[in-house]
N, C-alpha and C positions, 0 to 999 in steps of 0.2 A: 392457595399457597399453604405450606406448613413450615414448621421451624425446626432447626437443628442447632443444639448448643455447640458453639465453636470453641476452639482451644483457647481463646482469649479470656475465658472465665465464665462463670455461671450466669452473669448478667448479659453477656454478649450473645446475640442470636443472629443467625443468618437465615433469611427466608429462602426456602427451596421452592423452585418454580417449575411449571410446565411451559417450556419455551418452544416456539415454532420458528425455525430459521428458514428464510425464503431466499433463494439464490438462483440467478440465471447465469449458467456457466457459458463462457465464451467458446468459440471454435478453437481448435488446436489443443495444445497441451495444457496441463494444470498450471494456472497462473498464481500470482501473488494473492489475489482476492480469494481464490479457492483455498489456498493454504491458510490464510488468515481465518476464514470461516471454519475450516476443519479443526484448526487449533482451538478455537473457541468452543466448538462442539465437544471436543475431548476434555477441555477444561471444565465445562459445565457438568458434563456427565461424571467426571472423576469426583466432583464435589457433591454429588448426590442429586442433581437436578434431572428432571425428565425432559429430554431434548428430542424433538422431531425435526426432520428436514423435508422441505418441499423444494425440489429443484426442477428447473427447465434447462434446456440446452439449445444454444444457437444452431446446432446441427439440425434441429427440427425445421429450420427455415428452408433448407433444400435449395432448389434452383428453379428457374423459369417462373411459372405461375405462382407457386407457393412462395417464392421469394418476393414477387410483386405484391402478393396478398399481405405478407408480413410487413412490408414497407408501408402499405396503406393503413394497416392497423396500428402502426407503431405509436402514434400519439396516445391511443387509448384502445387497448385490446379487451373487448368484452369477454373473450375466451379466457384470457389471462386472469381476469377478475373472477370468473366462474371457477376456474381451477383452484385458485387460492381460497375461495369461499368454501369449496368442498373440503379442502385440507383443514380449514378452521372448524368446520362442523365435525370432522372426524376426530381431531386431536384436542379441541377445546382448550387452547393455551391460555395462560395468564398474560402472556405478552408475545408479540411478533417482532422478530428482528430481521429486517431486510438488509441483505448485503449487496445485491445487484438486481436490477429489473430489465436491463437492456439485453436483448432486443425483443425477446418473445413475450415476456410478461407485461411490460410497460407499467407506468405509474397507476394504471387502473386498479392494481392490487390494493392500493391504499383505500379505495372506496369499499372494497370487500371487507377490509379490516374495520372501517367505520361502521358499516352495516351490521357487522357481527359484534360490535361494541367491545372490541379488543384493542388495547393500547399498542402502538407500534413505534419502533425506533428504526432508524436507517443509518447504517455506517456509510461515511463519505470516503470511500476508498480511492476515488479519483475526482476529477473536476467535471464529469460528464453532465452534471445538472446545470452548469453555467458555461460550458465550452463543448462544442460539437466533437472535437477530437479528444477531449478529456485531459489534455496535456498543457493547454495554453501555449502551444507551439504552432508557428506558421512559417514555412519556408526557412526553417533552421533557426528562428529567433522567437523569443517570448512575445506572445500577442494576447492582449486582454480585451480586444475590441468588442466581442460579443457579450462580455460580462457587463459592459457599460452601455451597450447599444443593442441594435437588432441582431438576433442570432442568425438571421438570414445572410449576414455578411459572410458567414462561413461557407455558404453555398457558392458564392461568387469565387471564392478562393479554393474550393474543393478541399476543405480542411480534413475531411475524413477519407483516408486512403487516396488522396489526390483526385477524388471524383466528386464533382458537383451533384451528380445524380445520387450517389450513395450518401452524400452529406445532407441532402434535402429532408429525408424523414427524421433525422436527428434534430435538425434545426426546427422543424415543425413541432417536434416533441417539446423542445425547450420553450418555444414561443407559446404553445398551447397551454402548458402547465404554469408558465409564468403568468399568463392572462387569467387562467382559472384559479390562481393562487393555491395550487395544490400543496406547495411546501409550507404555506402559512396555515392551511386549514385541515390538511389530511394526515400530516405526520406529527406525532407528539414530541419526538425528540430526535435530534441528529447526533451522531458521534463522529467528530473530526479526529484525525490521527495526530495532529499537532496544532499548536496555536497558530502557526502560519496558515494551515488549511482552514481553520476556523475563520481567520481574518478574511481570506479570499471569499468564502461563502457569504460572510456578512456583507462584503462589498457587492456581492452578487444579489443581495436582496433577502437573504435568509435572516431570521430573527436571532440576534446574538444570544438572548437569554435561553433559547431552546437548543443551543449547540453545546454539548459537552465535549471534553477532550479526553480521549483514552488512546494511548499508543498501541501499536502492535506489540506482541511479546514473542518469546521463543522459549521452548523447553531447553533446559541446560544440556550441554554435551554429555554424552554417556561417560560415566566414571572411568570406564576402561580406556576411552580415548584420552581423557585427562591424564591418566597415569602413563599411557604409552608415549605421549608427547612431552611429558614433564621434563624439564631440564634441557631440552633440545635448544641449541643456539638459534636465535632469530636472525634472519638476514634478508635483505631485498624487499621489493615492493610486490604487492599482489593486487590484481584486478579481478573482480568476480561479477559477472553479469552477462546479459544478452549483448551481442555485438551489433548494435544498431546505431544509426546516425545520432539520434537524440541522447544516446548514452555517452556521447563525446569521444568515441573511439578515434576519430581522425585527429582530434586535439591531443589525445593521449600519445598517439604514435609520433606526432610532430614534436611534442615535448621530449620524447625519449631519443631523438636523433643524436643529441649531444650528452646524454646521460649514461654513465657507466654502471649505475646501480642496476642489478638484475631485476627484471620485471617479469613476473609469471602471470599469464593471462588465462583465467579459467572461464570458459564460456564458448558459445557458438552463436552463429547468426549470419545475416547477409554480408556483414563486413569482416568476416573471419579472415578474408584474404589480406586485409591490411596488417594483420598480425603475422600470419604465416609467411607472407612475402616481404616482411620487414627486413631491411638490410642491416638493422641494428643488432649486433651480436648479443646485447644484453636482454633482448626480448625473447621469451619462450612461450609457446602456446601449449596449454595443458589440456585443451579440449573441454568438453562438457563433463563435469565431475558430479558424482553423487554427493549427498549431504556429508557423509563421512570424509570423502576426499576434500571437500571444501574446508571442513573444519581442520583437517590435518594441515592443509596449506596455510590456514589462518594462524595456526599455532607455530608455524615455521617462519612466517614473514615478520618483518620489522614494522610494517605499516600497510594499510589498505589504501588504494587510490580510487577515488570516486569522481568521475568526470562528467556526470550528466549535465546537459544544458537546458533541461526543462524542470518545472516545479514538481519534483518527485514528492509524493504524498508521505510515504514512510517506507523506505526500503528495508525489507527484512534482513538484508545483508548487513545493515548497520548493527542490528541487535546481535546477530551471529558474531560479528567482529568484536563487539563489546564483551560478549560472553567468553570469547577466546582471549580477552585481554589485549586486543589489537587496536592501536590508535588509527584514526582515519584522516587522510588528506583529501579534502572534498571542496568542490566549488562552493563558494558562498552564495547559495541560491536555494530558495524554497525551503523545504523541510530540513535540509542539511544545516542551514543556518541556526535552526532551533535545536536540533539534536546534538550537534557537535559544538562544543565550547572551545574556541580557539585558544591554544596554549594549555588546555586542561585535558581534553580527550582527543585532541587532534589539531590539525591546522586547516585554515581556509586559504583558497586562492581565487583569483578573479575568474569568473565563469568564461569559458571559451578562450582563455589566454594561455597559450602553450608556454610562454616565457614565465608567467606567474607560477604555473604548475612546476616548471623546472626549478625555479627558485625555492619553492616550498620543499621539493624533494632534496635539493642540495642542503637546505637548512636541517632537514631531518637526518640526513646522513652525517652532518657535522656535529649533531647534538644527540648522540645515542642515549645518553643518560636521561635527557629530557623526554625523549620518545618512550623510553621504558617507563618513566613515571606516568606519562599520559596513558600508556597501556594499563597500568595498575588502576588509574582513575576510571578508565573505560570499564574495567571489570566491576569496580565498585558501583558505577552508574547502572550497569546491568542488574546487579543484585538489588539495588534500591528501586528501580523503575520498571524493569522489563522482564521480571520473573513471572511465572504463572500465578504465584501467590499474590503478588502485587496487582496483577491485571485482573484477577478474579474479584478482588475487593472493589476495584473501580467499576467493573462491569455490573456487579450486583447492585452497587449503589445507584448506578444509572437506571437500571431496571426498576428498582424500588421507588426511586424518585418519579419516574415516568408513570408507574401504576398509581402512586398516591395522588399525583396531580390530575390524572385522568378521572379519578373518582370525584 
């Protein structure tokens, strides 16, 4: 490491580091974990750090025999460990930051870090370490059985993609590393996204003192978009997200049957038909929007509606809404309970309760001045907690603490 004097004054120093990010990308499009890692990569580089990435991709799994081989290797892939060991030898980092290891790399990569004598931190983007489907959801309801008992319960219920066969390798991985005490012995520090996420992992057996909390962040909207949308009147509700069952889309549509407030839905997915075929004239489908389109809609809406029925870890949509000065009406569940302060930056409603959601929307429509104040508070919260500058200070503090404790 070397040091750079920062703007805080001649006594303040920020250690610049050589960082290796390790990430296993999922199949399909670029997801929230990918965006979070790429945001951190940009943040670290912008501030003068040397950042390298080692990535694997679940597309490597293929089908047939290669898929079977990957499933057999899943608890502990020697190949994954060797690949990371090679990256460590090539880049010689000061610290390794793991974002995801499912399913190609596996937790074997932590042994590679130990053997190379390099400290390692892991971001807890979801609950995969203590829940086979990573969401604490089973048959449409919250379930924590595997966190407190055998992870093989998930196999009986086919918790991953509804398939016991697909669930088995994941349950084996959880059981194997729980018994091997990988999380106690091989990872120097974990990064939870919220206090709620930290509490759940502590309940699942992780050491509380080794879990730091650092939220996601978002780069501020382009100044041109701020100017272009300034002064536009706000009206109606906005939903942004994938149209999936656990996002509470059915509940959203049920609530809107008797609501006249315009609802604009930005997103796509298997349940798109619930939106496009809705007989409620107040509901409009915007389809899948790019980042600029989402921000434009956020600047036009009076509030964002968030209806997820599972323990979301940290939706990036929240940060974008706060940056746009948009209050949020969200189910009082999981991270939303930590991030949104009822009456200050938004409103809470009872999870899965369409009537409770409708009542919250009615209150918001009847109290526009209060909602405008909450929007101002949301923007102030973004400036305080979720800017790149605030996040960089937190991240570097975690890195320095981890390195110092490792020594």
